[in-house]
mmCIF entry with sequence, helices, sheets and N, C-alpha, C, O atoms, coordinates in Angstrom:
data_MODEL
# 
_entry.id   MODEL 
# 
_entity.id                         1 
_entity.type                       polymer 
_entity.pdbx_number_of_molecules   1 
# 
_entity_poly.entity_id                      1 
_entity_poly.type                           'polypeptide(L)' 
_entity_poly.nstd_linkage                   no 
_entity_poly.nstd_monomer                   no 
_entity_poly.pdbx_seq_one_letter_code       
;(UNK)(UNK)(UNK)(UNK)(UNK)(UNK)(UNK)(UNK)(UNK)(UNK)(UNK)(UNK)(UNK)(UNK)(UNK)(UNK)
(UNK)(UNK)(UNK)(UNK)(UNK)(UNK)(UNK)(UNK)(UNK)(UNK)(UNK)(UNK)(UNK)(UNK)(UNK)(UNK)
(UNK)(UNK)
;
_entity_poly.pdbx_seq_one_letter_code_can   XXXXXXXXXXXXXXXXXXXXXXXXXXXXXXXXXX 
_entity_poly.pdbx_strand_id                 A 
# 
loop_
_entity_poly_seq.entity_id 
_entity_poly_seq.num 
_entity_poly_seq.mon_id 
_entity_poly_seq.hetero 
1 1  UNK n 
1 2  UNK n 
1 3  UNK n 
1 4  UNK n 
1 5  UNK n 
1 6  UNK n 
1 7  UNK n 
1 8  UNK n 
1 9  UNK n 
1 10 UNK n 
1 11 UNK n 
1 12 UNK n 
1 13 UNK n 
1 14 UNK n 
1 15 UNK n 
1 16 UNK n 
1 17 UNK n 
1 18 UNK n 
1 19 UNK n 
1 20 UNK n 
1 21 UNK n 
1 22 UNK n 
1 23 UNK n 
1 24 UNK n 
1 25 UNK n 
1 26 UNK n 
1 27 UNK n 
1 28 UNK n 
1 29 UNK n 
1 30 UNK n 
1 31 UNK n 
1 32 UNK n 
1 33 UNK n 
1 34 UNK n 
# 
_struct_asym.id          A 
_struct_asym.entity_id   1 
# 
_struct_conf.conf_type_id            HELX_P 
_struct_conf.id                      HELX_P1 
_struct_conf.pdbx_PDB_helix_id       AA1 
_struct_conf.beg_label_comp_id       UNK 
_struct_conf.beg_label_asym_id       A 
_struct_conf.beg_label_seq_id        2 
_struct_conf.pdbx_beg_PDB_ins_code   ? 
_struct_conf.end_label_comp_id       UNK 
_struct_conf.end_label_asym_id       A 
_struct_conf.end_label_seq_id        26 
_struct_conf.pdbx_end_PDB_ins_code   ? 
_struct_conf.beg_auth_comp_id        UNK 
_struct_conf.beg_auth_asym_id        A 
_struct_conf.beg_auth_seq_id         2 
_struct_conf.end_auth_comp_id        UNK 
_struct_conf.end_auth_asym_id        A 
_struct_conf.end_auth_seq_id         26 
_struct_conf.pdbx_PDB_helix_class    1 
_struct_conf.details                 ? 
_struct_conf.pdbx_PDB_helix_length   25 
# 
_struct_conf_type.id          HELX_P 
_struct_conf_type.criteria    ? 
_struct_conf_type.reference   ? 
# 
loop_
_atom_site.group_PDB 
_atom_site.id 
_atom_site.type_symbol 
_atom_site.label_atom_id 
_atom_site.label_alt_id 
_atom_site.label_comp_id 
_atom_site.label_asym_id 
_atom_site.label_entity_id 
_atom_site.label_seq_id 
_atom_site.pdbx_PDB_ins_code 
_atom_site.Cartn_x 
_atom_site.Cartn_y 
_atom_site.Cartn_z 
_atom_site.occupancy 
_atom_site.B_iso_or_equiv 
_atom_site.pdbx_formal_charge 
_atom_site.auth_seq_id 
_atom_site.auth_comp_id 
_atom_site.auth_asym_id 
_atom_site.auth_atom_id 
_atom_site.pdbx_PDB_model_num 
ATOM 1   N N  . UNK A 1 1  ? -139.184 92.306 -76.490  1.00 0.00 ? 1  UNK A N  1 
ATOM 2   C CA . UNK A 1 1  ? -139.217 91.282 -77.401  1.00 0.00 ? 1  UNK A CA 1 
ATOM 3   C C  . UNK A 1 1  ? -139.557 91.743 -78.884  1.00 0.00 ? 1  UNK A C  1 
ATOM 4   O O  . UNK A 1 1  ? -138.908 91.326 -79.844  1.00 0.00 ? 1  UNK A O  1 
ATOM 5   N N  . UNK A 1 2  ? -140.588 92.607 -79.001  1.00 0.00 ? 2  UNK A N  1 
ATOM 6   C CA . UNK A 1 2  ? -140.943 93.086 -80.298  1.00 0.00 ? 2  UNK A CA 1 
ATOM 7   C C  . UNK A 1 2  ? -139.766 93.778 -80.932  1.00 0.00 ? 2  UNK A C  1 
ATOM 8   O O  . UNK A 1 2  ? -139.480 93.567 -82.110  1.00 0.00 ? 2  UNK A O  1 
ATOM 9   N N  . UNK A 1 3  ? -139.085 94.591 -80.177  1.00 0.00 ? 3  UNK A N  1 
ATOM 10  C CA . UNK A 1 3  ? -138.051 95.358 -80.653  1.00 0.00 ? 3  UNK A CA 1 
ATOM 11  C C  . UNK A 1 3  ? -136.895 94.478 -81.254  1.00 0.00 ? 3  UNK A C  1 
ATOM 12  O O  . UNK A 1 3  ? -136.267 94.761 -82.275  1.00 0.00 ? 3  UNK A O  1 
ATOM 13  N N  . UNK A 1 4  ? -136.721 93.434 -80.513  1.00 0.00 ? 4  UNK A N  1 
ATOM 14  C CA . UNK A 1 4  ? -135.622 92.418 -80.972  1.00 0.00 ? 4  UNK A CA 1 
ATOM 15  C C  . UNK A 1 4  ? -136.026 91.682 -82.293  1.00 0.00 ? 4  UNK A C  1 
ATOM 16  O O  . UNK A 1 4  ? -135.237 91.489 -83.217  1.00 0.00 ? 4  UNK A O  1 
ATOM 17  N N  . UNK A 1 5  ? -137.389 91.275 -82.287  1.00 0.00 ? 5  UNK A N  1 
ATOM 18  C CA . UNK A 1 5  ? -137.757 90.701 -83.546  1.00 0.00 ? 5  UNK A CA 1 
ATOM 19  C C  . UNK A 1 5  ? -137.712 91.495 -84.763  1.00 0.00 ? 5  UNK A C  1 
ATOM 20  O O  . UNK A 1 5  ? -137.407 91.033 -85.863  1.00 0.00 ? 5  UNK A O  1 
ATOM 21  N N  . UNK A 1 6  ? -138.051 92.796 -84.514  1.00 0.00 ? 6  UNK A N  1 
ATOM 22  C CA . UNK A 1 6  ? -138.050 93.769 -85.580  1.00 0.00 ? 6  UNK A CA 1 
ATOM 23  C C  . UNK A 1 6  ? -136.704 93.911 -86.112  1.00 0.00 ? 6  UNK A C  1 
ATOM 24  O O  . UNK A 1 6  ? -136.440 93.864 -87.313  1.00 0.00 ? 6  UNK A O  1 
ATOM 25  N N  . UNK A 1 7  ? -135.789 94.100 -85.094  1.00 0.00 ? 7  UNK A N  1 
ATOM 26  C CA . UNK A 1 7  ? -134.360 94.206 -85.561  1.00 0.00 ? 7  UNK A CA 1 
ATOM 27  C C  . UNK A 1 7  ? -133.787 93.122 -86.262  1.00 0.00 ? 7  UNK A C  1 
ATOM 28  O O  . UNK A 1 7  ? -132.985 93.288 -87.181  1.00 0.00 ? 7  UNK A O  1 
ATOM 29  N N  . UNK A 1 8  ? -134.217 91.878 -85.810  1.00 0.00 ? 8  UNK A N  1 
ATOM 30  C CA . UNK A 1 8  ? -133.818 90.720 -86.498  1.00 0.00 ? 8  UNK A CA 1 
ATOM 31  C C  . UNK A 1 8  ? -134.358 90.537 -87.979  1.00 0.00 ? 8  UNK A C  1 
ATOM 32  O O  . UNK A 1 8  ? -133.615 90.090 -88.853  1.00 0.00 ? 8  UNK A O  1 
ATOM 33  N N  . UNK A 1 9  ? -135.591 90.874 -88.220  1.00 0.00 ? 9  UNK A N  1 
ATOM 34  C CA . UNK A 1 9  ? -136.088 91.032 -89.409  1.00 0.00 ? 9  UNK A CA 1 
ATOM 35  C C  . UNK A 1 9  ? -135.504 91.976 -90.318  1.00 0.00 ? 9  UNK A C  1 
ATOM 36  O O  . UNK A 1 9  ? -135.410 91.721 -91.519  1.00 0.00 ? 9  UNK A O  1 
ATOM 37  N N  . UNK A 1 10 ? -135.060 93.174 -89.756  1.00 0.00 ? 10 UNK A N  1 
ATOM 38  C CA . UNK A 1 10 ? -134.282 94.168 -90.588  1.00 0.00 ? 10 UNK A CA 1 
ATOM 39  C C  . UNK A 1 10 ? -132.964 93.696 -90.964  1.00 0.00 ? 10 UNK A C  1 
ATOM 40  O O  . UNK A 1 10 ? -132.535 93.896 -92.101  1.00 0.00 ? 10 UNK A O  1 
ATOM 41  N N  . UNK A 1 11 ? -132.288 93.074 -90.070  1.00 0.00 ? 11 UNK A N  1 
ATOM 42  C CA . UNK A 1 11 ? -130.835 92.638 -90.357  1.00 0.00 ? 11 UNK A CA 1 
ATOM 43  C C  . UNK A 1 11 ? -130.738 91.410 -91.240  1.00 0.00 ? 11 UNK A C  1 
ATOM 44  O O  . UNK A 1 11 ? -129.815 91.308 -92.048  1.00 0.00 ? 11 UNK A O  1 
ATOM 45  N N  . UNK A 1 12 ? -131.727 90.415 -91.098  1.00 0.00 ? 12 UNK A N  1 
ATOM 46  C CA . UNK A 1 12 ? -131.565 89.205 -91.781  1.00 0.00 ? 12 UNK A CA 1 
ATOM 47  C C  . UNK A 1 12 ? -131.558 89.317 -93.287  1.00 0.00 ? 12 UNK A C  1 
ATOM 48  O O  . UNK A 1 12 ? -130.714 88.721 -93.956  1.00 0.00 ? 12 UNK A O  1 
ATOM 49  N N  . UNK A 1 13 ? -132.555 90.128 -93.858  1.00 0.00 ? 13 UNK A N  1 
ATOM 50  C CA . UNK A 1 13 ? -132.466 90.325 -95.442  1.00 0.00 ? 13 UNK A CA 1 
ATOM 51  C C  . UNK A 1 13 ? -131.131 90.888 -95.921  1.00 0.00 ? 13 UNK A C  1 
ATOM 52  O O  . UNK A 1 13 ? -130.606 90.500 -96.965  1.00 0.00 ? 13 UNK A O  1 
ATOM 53  N N  . UNK A 1 14 ? -130.576 91.857 -95.089  1.00 0.00 ? 14 UNK A N  1 
ATOM 54  C CA . UNK A 1 14 ? -129.249 92.426 -95.526  1.00 0.00 ? 14 UNK A CA 1 
ATOM 55  C C  . UNK A 1 14 ? -128.150 91.358 -95.575  1.00 0.00 ? 14 UNK A C  1 
ATOM 56  O O  . UNK A 1 14 ? -127.361 91.267 -96.516  1.00 0.00 ? 14 UNK A O  1 
ATOM 57  N N  . UNK A 1 15 ? -128.150 90.597 -94.559  1.00 0.00 ? 15 UNK A N  1 
ATOM 58  C CA . UNK A 1 15 ? -127.112 89.518 -94.502  1.00 0.00 ? 15 UNK A CA 1 
ATOM 59  C C  . UNK A 1 15 ? -127.340 88.604 -95.543  1.00 0.00 ? 15 UNK A C  1 
ATOM 60  O O  . UNK A 1 15 ? -126.348 88.165 -96.125  1.00 0.00 ? 15 UNK A O  1 
ATOM 61  N N  . UNK A 1 16 ? -128.510 88.217 -95.906  1.00 0.00 ? 16 UNK A N  1 
ATOM 62  C CA . UNK A 1 16 ? -128.756 87.257 -97.036  1.00 0.00 ? 16 UNK A CA 1 
ATOM 63  C C  . UNK A 1 16 ? -128.356 87.903 -98.319  1.00 0.00 ? 16 UNK A C  1 
ATOM 64  O O  . UNK A 1 16 ? -127.827 87.217 -99.194  1.00 0.00 ? 16 UNK A O  1 
ATOM 65  N N  . UNK A 1 17 ? -128.554 89.069 -98.475  1.00 0.00 ? 17 UNK A N  1 
ATOM 66  C CA . UNK A 1 17 ? -128.211 89.754 -99.753  1.00 0.00 ? 17 UNK A CA 1 
ATOM 67  C C  . UNK A 1 17 ? -126.584 89.847 -99.868  1.00 0.00 ? 17 UNK A C  1 
ATOM 68  O O  . UNK A 1 17 ? -126.003 89.730 -100.947 1.00 0.00 ? 17 UNK A O  1 
ATOM 69  N N  . UNK A 1 18 ? -125.980 90.051 -98.740  1.00 0.00 ? 18 UNK A N  1 
ATOM 70  C CA . UNK A 1 18 ? -124.526 90.218 -98.876  1.00 0.00 ? 18 UNK A CA 1 
ATOM 71  C C  . UNK A 1 18 ? -123.934 88.716 -99.218  1.00 0.00 ? 18 UNK A C  1 
ATOM 72  O O  . UNK A 1 18 ? -123.046 88.533 -100.051 1.00 0.00 ? 18 UNK A O  1 
ATOM 73  N N  . UNK A 1 19 ? -124.500 87.772 -98.523  1.00 0.00 ? 19 UNK A N  1 
ATOM 74  C CA . UNK A 1 19 ? -123.991 86.352 -98.879  1.00 0.00 ? 19 UNK A CA 1 
ATOM 75  C C  . UNK A 1 19 ? -124.206 86.012 -100.284 1.00 0.00 ? 19 UNK A C  1 
ATOM 76  O O  . UNK A 1 19 ? -123.347 85.470 -100.981 1.00 0.00 ? 19 UNK A O  1 
ATOM 77  N N  . UNK A 1 20 ? -125.482 86.373 -100.718 1.00 0.00 ? 20 UNK A N  1 
ATOM 78  C CA . UNK A 1 20 ? -125.809 85.983 -102.159 1.00 0.00 ? 20 UNK A CA 1 
ATOM 79  C C  . UNK A 1 20 ? -124.947 86.718 -103.133 1.00 0.00 ? 20 UNK A C  1 
ATOM 80  O O  . UNK A 1 20 ? -124.501 86.159 -104.135 1.00 0.00 ? 20 UNK A O  1 
ATOM 81  N N  . UNK A 1 21 ? -124.692 88.067 -102.820 1.00 0.00 ? 21 UNK A N  1 
ATOM 82  C CA . UNK A 1 21 ? -123.800 88.781 -103.877 1.00 0.00 ? 21 UNK A CA 1 
ATOM 83  C C  . UNK A 1 21 ? -122.452 88.305 -103.677 1.00 0.00 ? 21 UNK A C  1 
ATOM 84  O O  . UNK A 1 21 ? -121.729 88.334 -104.673 1.00 0.00 ? 21 UNK A O  1 
ATOM 85  N N  . UNK A 1 22 ? -121.942 87.854 -102.549 1.00 0.00 ? 22 UNK A N  1 
ATOM 86  C CA . UNK A 1 22 ? -120.529 87.406 -102.386 1.00 0.00 ? 22 UNK A CA 1 
ATOM 87  C C  . UNK A 1 22 ? -120.463 86.106 -103.283 1.00 0.00 ? 22 UNK A C  1 
ATOM 88  O O  . UNK A 1 22 ? -119.604 85.952 -104.152 1.00 0.00 ? 22 UNK A O  1 
ATOM 89  N N  . UNK A 1 23 ? -121.467 85.176 -102.988 1.00 0.00 ? 23 UNK A N  1 
ATOM 90  C CA . UNK A 1 23 ? -121.442 83.842 -103.686 1.00 0.00 ? 23 UNK A CA 1 
ATOM 91  C C  . UNK A 1 23 ? -121.447 84.060 -105.292 1.00 0.00 ? 23 UNK A C  1 
ATOM 92  O O  . UNK A 1 23 ? -120.715 83.450 -106.072 1.00 0.00 ? 23 UNK A O  1 
ATOM 93  N N  . UNK A 1 24 ? -122.404 85.041 -105.642 1.00 0.00 ? 24 UNK A N  1 
ATOM 94  C CA . UNK A 1 24 ? -122.488 85.279 -107.018 1.00 0.00 ? 24 UNK A CA 1 
ATOM 95  C C  . UNK A 1 24 ? -121.223 85.786 -107.631 1.00 0.00 ? 24 UNK A C  1 
ATOM 96  O O  . UNK A 1 24 ? -120.779 85.302 -108.672 1.00 0.00 ? 24 UNK A O  1 
ATOM 97  N N  . UNK A 1 25 ? -120.609 86.817 -106.947 1.00 0.00 ? 25 UNK A N  1 
ATOM 98  C CA . UNK A 1 25 ? -119.491 87.391 -107.458 1.00 0.00 ? 25 UNK A CA 1 
ATOM 99  C C  . UNK A 1 25 ? -118.224 86.564 -107.500 1.00 0.00 ? 25 UNK A C  1 
ATOM 100 O O  . UNK A 1 25 ? -117.392 86.718 -108.394 1.00 0.00 ? 25 UNK A O  1 
ATOM 101 N N  . UNK A 1 26 ? -118.086 85.672 -106.509 1.00 0.00 ? 26 UNK A N  1 
ATOM 102 C CA . UNK A 1 26 ? -116.754 84.968 -106.430 1.00 0.00 ? 26 UNK A CA 1 
ATOM 103 C C  . UNK A 1 26 ? -116.990 83.471 -106.961 1.00 0.00 ? 26 UNK A C  1 
ATOM 104 O O  . UNK A 1 26 ? -116.022 82.884 -107.446 1.00 0.00 ? 26 UNK A O  1 
ATOM 105 N N  . UNK A 1 27 ? -118.111 82.894 -106.898 1.00 0.00 ? 27 UNK A N  1 
ATOM 106 C CA . UNK A 1 27 ? -118.214 81.521 -107.487 1.00 0.00 ? 27 UNK A CA 1 
ATOM 107 C C  . UNK A 1 27 ? -118.763 81.521 -108.944 1.00 0.00 ? 27 UNK A C  1 
ATOM 108 O O  . UNK A 1 27 ? -118.255 80.858 -109.848 1.00 0.00 ? 27 UNK A O  1 
ATOM 109 N N  . UNK A 1 28 ? -119.902 82.367 -109.093 1.00 0.00 ? 28 UNK A N  1 
ATOM 110 C CA . UNK A 1 28 ? -120.456 82.475 -110.416 1.00 0.00 ? 28 UNK A CA 1 
ATOM 111 C C  . UNK A 1 28 ? -119.796 83.543 -111.315 1.00 0.00 ? 28 UNK A C  1 
ATOM 112 O O  . UNK A 1 28 ? -120.097 83.656 -112.503 1.00 0.00 ? 28 UNK A O  1 
ATOM 113 N N  . UNK A 1 29 ? -118.913 84.298 -110.716 1.00 0.00 ? 29 UNK A N  1 
ATOM 114 C CA . UNK A 1 29 ? -118.174 85.363 -111.579 1.00 0.00 ? 29 UNK A CA 1 
ATOM 115 C C  . UNK A 1 29 ? -119.170 86.227 -112.175 1.00 0.00 ? 29 UNK A C  1 
ATOM 116 O O  . UNK A 1 29 ? -119.075 86.461 -113.380 1.00 0.00 ? 29 UNK A O  1 
ATOM 117 N N  . UNK A 1 30 ? -120.182 86.771 -111.451 1.00 0.00 ? 30 UNK A N  1 
ATOM 118 C CA . UNK A 1 30 ? -121.218 87.572 -111.901 1.00 0.00 ? 30 UNK A CA 1 
ATOM 119 C C  . UNK A 1 30 ? -120.928 89.015 -111.283 1.00 0.00 ? 30 UNK A C  1 
ATOM 120 O O  . UNK A 1 30 ? -120.390 89.090 -110.179 1.00 0.00 ? 30 UNK A O  1 
ATOM 121 N N  . UNK A 1 31 ? -121.250 90.048 -111.924 1.00 0.00 ? 31 UNK A N  1 
ATOM 122 C CA . UNK A 1 31 ? -121.104 91.393 -111.187 1.00 0.00 ? 31 UNK A CA 1 
ATOM 123 C C  . UNK A 1 31 ? -122.095 91.588 -110.030 1.00 0.00 ? 31 UNK A C  1 
ATOM 124 O O  . UNK A 1 31 ? -123.063 90.834 -109.925 1.00 0.00 ? 31 UNK A O  1 
ATOM 125 N N  . UNK A 1 32 ? -121.893 92.493 -109.240 1.00 0.00 ? 32 UNK A N  1 
ATOM 126 C CA . UNK A 1 32 ? -122.745 92.688 -108.074 1.00 0.00 ? 32 UNK A CA 1 
ATOM 127 C C  . UNK A 1 32 ? -124.070 93.240 -108.492 1.00 0.00 ? 32 UNK A C  1 
ATOM 128 O O  . UNK A 1 32 ? -124.169 94.023 -109.436 1.00 0.00 ? 32 UNK A O  1 
ATOM 129 N N  . UNK A 1 33 ? -125.052 92.842 -107.807 1.00 0.00 ? 33 UNK A N  1 
ATOM 130 C CA . UNK A 1 33 ? -126.477 93.337 -108.253 1.00 0.00 ? 33 UNK A CA 1 
ATOM 131 C C  . UNK A 1 33 ? -126.799 94.652 -107.659 1.00 0.00 ? 33 UNK A C  1 
ATOM 132 O O  . UNK A 1 33 ? -127.796 95.254 -108.056 1.00 0.00 ? 33 UNK A O  1 
ATOM 133 N N  . UNK A 1 34 ? -125.987 95.177 -106.682 1.00 0.00 ? 34 UNK A N  1 
ATOM 134 C CA . UNK A 1 34 ? -126.170 96.472 -106.112 1.00 0.00 ? 34 UNK A CA 1 
ATOM 135 C C  . UNK A 1 34 ? -124.861 97.122 -105.814 1.00 0.00 ? 34 UNK A C  1 
ATOM 136 O O  . UNK A 1 34 ? -124.830 98.248 -105.317 1.00 0.00 ? 34 UNK A O  1 
# 
């Protein structure tokens, strides 16, 4: 259970950053932040 929670916390921020960068780039027409 701890391993699974740790993996979730490691993957979640990355997915959020990818979604935010995608939205910013395509909808707001801003350059990628990374």
